[in-house]
C-alpha positions in Angstrom: 0.0 0.0 0.0 1.2 3.5 -0.9 4.2 2.1 -2.6 4.4 5.3 -4.7 5.6 7.1 -1.6 8.8 5.1 -1.7 10.1 7.4 -4.4 10.0 10.4 -1.9 13.5 11.0 -0.6 14.9 8.1 -2.7 18.0 10.2 -3.2 18.7 9.1 -6.8 19.7 12.7 -7.6 18.6 15.1 -4.8 20.5 14.8 -1.5 19.8 18.2 0.1 16.8 20.1 -1.2 17.4 22.9 1.3 20.1 24.3 -1.0 17.4 24.8 -3.6 15.0 26.8 -1.5 14.5 30.6 -1.9 15.6 31.2 1.7 18.9 29.3 1.5 22.0 31.5 1.6 25.2 29.8 0.4 28.4 30.5 2.2 29.9 32.0 -0.9 28.3 34.1 -3.7 29.3 33.4 -7.3 29.7 35.8 -10.2 29.2 38.9 -8.1 32.9 39.5 -7.3 33.0 43.0 -8.7 29.9 44.0 -6.7 31.5 42.5 -3.6 34.5 44.8 -4.1 32.3 47.8 -4.6 30.4 47.0 -1.4 33.7 46.5 0.5 34.8 49.9 -0.6 31.7 51.4 0.9 32.4 49.7 4.2 36.2 50.4 4.2 35.9 52.2 7.6 33.8 49.6 9.4 36.9 48.2 11.2 37.5 51.6 12.8 36.0 52.4 16.2 33.2 55.0 16.2 32.7 54.7 12.5 29.5 53.7 10.7 29.0 52.7 7.0 25.9 52.7 4.7 24.9 51.1 1.5 21.8 50.8 -0.7 21.6 47.7 -2.9 18.9 47.7 -5.6 18.0 45.2 -8.4 15.3 43.1 -9.9 13.9 40.0 -8.3 16.4 37.3 -8.3 19.4 39.5 -8.9 21.2 38.4 -5.7 20.6 41.3 -3.4 19.9 39.3 -0.3 22.6 36.7 -1.0 25.1 39.4 -1.7 24.3 41.4 1.5 24.1 38.3 3.7 27.4 36.7 2.6 29.1 40.1 2.8 27.8 40.6 6.3 29.0 37.2 7.4 32.4 37.9 5.8 32.7 41.2 7.6 31.9 39.7 11.0 34.5 37.0 10.5 37.1 39.3 9.0 37.0 41.8 11.9 36.9 39.2 14.7 39.3 40.5 17.3 39.2 44.0 15.8 35.6 45.0 16.3 32.7 43.0 17.7 30.2 43.2 14.9 26.6 41.9 15.3 24.8 41.1 12.1 21.0 41.6 12.1 18.7 40.9 9.2 15.1 42.2 9.0 12.7 41.5 6.1 10.5 44.5 5.9 7.9 42.7 4.0 7.2 40.7 7.1 7.9 43.6 9.5 6.4 46.5 7.6 5.8 49.0 10.4 8.4 50.9 12.4 7.2 49.1 15.6 7.5 45.7 14.1 10.9 46.4 12.5 12.4 47.8 15.7 11.0 45.0 17.9 12.6 42.5 15.5 15.9 44.2 16.0 15.5 44.4 19.8 14.6 40.7 20.0 17.7 39.7 18.0 19.8 41.5 20.6 17.7 40.3 23.6 15.0 37.7 23.2 13.5 38.8 26.6 12.7 42.3 25.3 9.0 43.1 26.0 6.6 42.9 23.1 4.9 46.3 23.8 4.9 49.3 26.1 7.7 51.4 24.6 7.7 54.1 22.0 9.9 53.9 18.8 12.5 56.3 20.2 12.7 54.3 23.5 13.2 51.1 21.6 16.0 52.6 19.6 17.8 53.9 22.6 17.3 50.5 24.2 18.9 48.9 21.2 21.8 51.4 21.5 22.3 50.6 25.3 22.3 46.9 24.6 25.0 47.3 21.9 27.1 49.6 24.0 26.8 47.3 27.0 28.1 44.3 25.0 30.6 46.5 23.2 29.0 45.6 19.8 28.6 47.3 16.5 25.5 46.3 14.6 25.5 45.7 10.9 21.8 46.0 10.2 20.3 44.8 6.9 16.8 46.0 6.1 15.6 43.8 3.3 12.7 44.8 1.0 12.8 48.2 2.7 10.5 49.7 0.1 7.6 48.0 2.0 8.5 49.9 5.1 9.0 53.2 3.3 5.6 53.0 1.5 3.8 52.4 4.8 5.8 54.6 7.2 7.8 57.0 5.1 11.5 57.6 5.7 11.2 58.5 9.4 12.3 55.1 10.7 15.4 55.3 8.5 16.1 58.8 9.8 15.7 57.7 13.4 18.2 54.8 12.9 20.7 57.1 11.3 20.4 59.5 14.3 20.9 56.8 16.9 24.0 58.4 18.2 22.8 62.0 18.1 23.5 63.8 21.4 25.7 61.0 22.7 29.4 61.0 23.5 30.1 57.8 21.5 29.3 57.3 17.8 29.4 54.4 15.4 26.7 52.3 16.9 25.3 50.8 13.7 26.0 50.4 10.0 23.2 50.0 7.6 22.4 48.1 4.4 19.1 48.9 2.7 17.8 46.4 0.0 15.1 47.3 -2.4 13.9 46.4 -5.9 13.4 50.2 -6.4 15.9 53.0 -6.5 14.5 54.6 -3.3 17.1 57.4 -2.8 14.9 59.8 -4.7 12.0 59.1 -2.4 13.9 60.1 0.7 14.0 63.6 2.2 17.2 65.7 1.8 18.1 65.3 5.5 18.0 61.5 5.2 20.0 61.4 1.9 22.6 63.8 3.5 23.2 61.3 6.4 23.0 58.2 4.2 25.1 59.4 1.2 23.8 59.4 -2.3 27.0 57.7 -3.7 26.4 54.6 -1.4 24.2 53.0 -4.0 25.0 49.6 -5.6 22.7 48.7 -8.5 22.8 45.0 -9.5 22.3 44.2 -13.1 20.2 41.0 -14.1 22.3 37.9 -14.2 23.6 36.7 -17.6 23.3 33.2 -19.0 26.9 32.5 -17.9 26.3 33.7 -14.4 23.1 31.7 -14.1 24.9 28.6 -15.2 27.5 29.2 -12.5 24.7 29.6 -9.9 23.0 26.4 -11.1 26.3 24.6 -10.8 26.9 25.9 -7.3 23.4 24.8 -6.1 23.8 21.4 -7.9 27.0 20.8 -6.1 25.3 21.4 -2.8 22.0 19.7 -3.5 22.5 16.8 -5.9 24.5 13.6 -6.2 27.9 14.0 -7.8 27.9 13.5 -11.6 24.1 13.5 -11.8 24.0 16.7 -13.8 26.5 17.4 -16.7 28.0 20.8 -17.5 26.0 20.8 -20.7 22.7 20.5 -18.9 23.8 23.2 -16.5 24.5 25.4 -19.5 21.0 24.7 -20.7 19.5 25.8 -17.4 21.5 29.0 -17.6 20.3 29.8 -21.1 16.7 28.8 -20.4 16.6 31.4 -17.5 18.7 34.1 -19.1 15.7 36.0 -20.5 14.7 36.8 -16.9 18.2 37.4 -15.4 16.6 35.8 -12.3 18.6 33.3 -10.2 15.4 32.0 -8.7 14.2 30.9 -12.1 17.5 29.0 -12.7 17.3 27.3 -9.3 13.7 26.4 -9.9 14.5 24.9 -13.2 17.3 22.9 -11.6 15.0 21.6 -8.9 12.1 20.8 -11.3 14.4 19.0 -13.7 16.0 16.9 -10.9 12.6 15.9 -9.5 11.3 15.0 -13.0 14.3 12.7 -13.5 13.8 11.1 -10.1 10.1 10.6 -10.9 11.2 8.6 -13.9 13.6 6.6 -11.7 16.7 7.8 -13.5 19.9 8.9 -11.8 20.8 11.7 -14.2 19.2 14.9 -15.2 18.9 15.0 -19.0 18.3 17.9 -21.4 14.6 16.9 -21.9 13.9 17.3 -18.2 15.1 20.9 -18.4 13.4 21.6 -21.7 10.0 20.2 -20.6 10.1 22.4 -17.5 11.4 25.4 -19.3 8.8 25.1 -22.1 6.0 25.7 -19.5 7.2 29.2 -18.9 8.7 29.9 -22.3 6.8 31.1 -25.3 5.3 28.4 -27.4 6.3 28.0 -31.1 3.3 28.5 -33.3 2.9 25.9 -36.1 2.7 28.7 -38.6 6.3 29.7 -37.7 7.5 26.2 -38.8 5.3 26.2 -41.9 6.7 29.6 -43.0 10.3 28.5 -42.9 12.1 27.8 -46.2 12.7 24.1 -47.0 16.4 24.3 -46.1 15.7 26.1 -42.8 13.3 23.3 -42.0 15.9 20.7 -42.9 18.5 22.4 -40.8 16.1 22.7 -37.8 15.1 19.1 -38.1 18.8 18.0 -38.0 19.3 20.1 -34.8 16.1 18.8 -33.2 17.0 15.2 -33.7 20.3 15.6 -31.8 18.9 17.8 -29.1 16.3 15.2 -28.2 19.1 13.3 -26.7 21.8 15.9 -25.9 21.7 19.3 -24.2 23.6 21.0 -27.0 25.2 20.5 -30.4 28.1 22.3 -32.1 27.4 24.1 -35.3 29.9 21.8 -37.1 28.0 18.7 -36.0 24.7 20.5 -36.9 26.0 21.0 -40.5 27.0 17.4 -40.8 23.6 16.2 -39.7 22.0 18.7 -42.0 23.7 16.9 -44.9 22.4 13.6 -43.6 18.8 15.0 -43.5 19.1 16.4 -47.0 20.2 13.0 -48.2 17.2 11.5 -46.5 14.8 13.8 -48.2 16.7 13.7 -51.5 17.5 17.3 -51.5 20.9 18.9 -52.5 22.4 20.6 -49.4 23.2 24.3 -49.6 26.7 25.8 -49.2 28.4 26.3 -45.8 27.8 30.1 -46.0 24.1 29.6 -46.8 23.8 27.1 -43.9 25.1 29.7 -41.5 22.6 32.2 -42.8 19.9 29.6 -42.1 21.2 29.2 -38.5 21.1 33.0 -37.9 17.6 33.1 -39.3 16.4 30.3 -36.9 18.0 32.1 -34.0 16.4 35.4 -34.8 13.0 33.7 -34.9 13.7 32.3 -31.4 13.7 28.7 -32.5 17.1 28.0 -31.1 19.9 29.8 -29.2 23.7 29.7 -29.6 26.6 30.4 -27.3 30.4 30.4 -27.7 32.2 27.9 -25.6 35.4 25.8 -25.4 35.6 23.0 -27.9 35.3 19.5 -26.4 38.0 18.2 -28.7 41.2 20.1 -29.6 41.8 23.7 -28.8 40.0 26.9 -29.4 36.4 27.9 -29.1 33.3 26.8 -31.0 29.6 27.7 -31.2 27.0 25.6 -29.4 23.3 25.4 -30.3 20.6 24.7 -27.7 16.8 24.8 -27.4 16.3 25.8 -23.8 12.6 26.7 -24.1 11.3 24.2 -26.6 10.7 20.5 -26.9 12.9 19.2 -29.8 10.9 16.0 -30.1 7.6 17.9 -30.6 9.2 20.2 -33.1 10.8 17.3 -34.9 7.4 15.7 -35.5 6.0 18.9 -36.8 8.9 19.4 -39.2 8.7 15.8 -40.5 5.0 16.2 -41.3 5.7 19.5 -43.0 8.6 18.2 -45.1 6.7 15.0 -46.2 3.8 17.0 -47.7 
């Protein structure tokens, strides 16, 4: 009874699904090295007593804002051990969207016995300051999704935090990192911007296909059995999610493909597992697009589809060889090398395939690889064969 449940946790591929969750923060961040250096420059004075630092990190969903700030904060705490006692505190302002909720969350991080109510905001802030001073701590406060707090409360809570040392003999109680999808500096009053610093803004660009491949590889190494996912399949995941620039999409594709493979009882993630998952969110190819291709564009695409049913990618050189085989099958004289390349460019422009430059598997140098990250090659193959036979 309920034998189907035996597949759950079988571990054919997935060993640690926590590494694929949205809330998981790896110890190291990949492909944001330049941004780490920029952030470090903004915090160059944090190792000095009585000094505070500020930063605003903005970017689209899945651009790595939280992972960057969290790994940076952990590195700062470790790096300055023995130099300055830094306490890292992270507050998600989507979950704590009022001043009272945000401040209570900070106070509880410092002292879990702090009363739930009965104090004004200014009293809680000064209580936070006393606690830090008593324990000789400097707080590195991360306010994640701070735009939710600002929309509800305005910029007064930020202003109060920036003034935490005003009128006191000692300074440098806390450093602050604000995280937002929006560029919020223009929404702040002049007094707040003056204290925060307009130049302390780090805008993250969407991830590229290469960066998303590296992220998928990192998560795969943490979450899956060794050698269960090839580099070619990881490249496919990177390309399939590149239109969003969103690391979460890449991680979701990785998880979905791994679970699809396990459901089949296989111990390896194949290209079709990624393609099937990606096709659900990618644009569908209309039959009319296939029908309107020239005969040799259809033949070239058929050759590519037949290989990509089994493999994650194919070199343009192999694609041309297979094109000649398909032409022979349909008793059509193949076009020249130059014309074949033009057909490939046309197919890519139509979104029927994608290409990337990579290191050749044999010999030296670089070559061009063709993939279909958002389509099902088998389905397209059937459509092409029907069209060509007419």
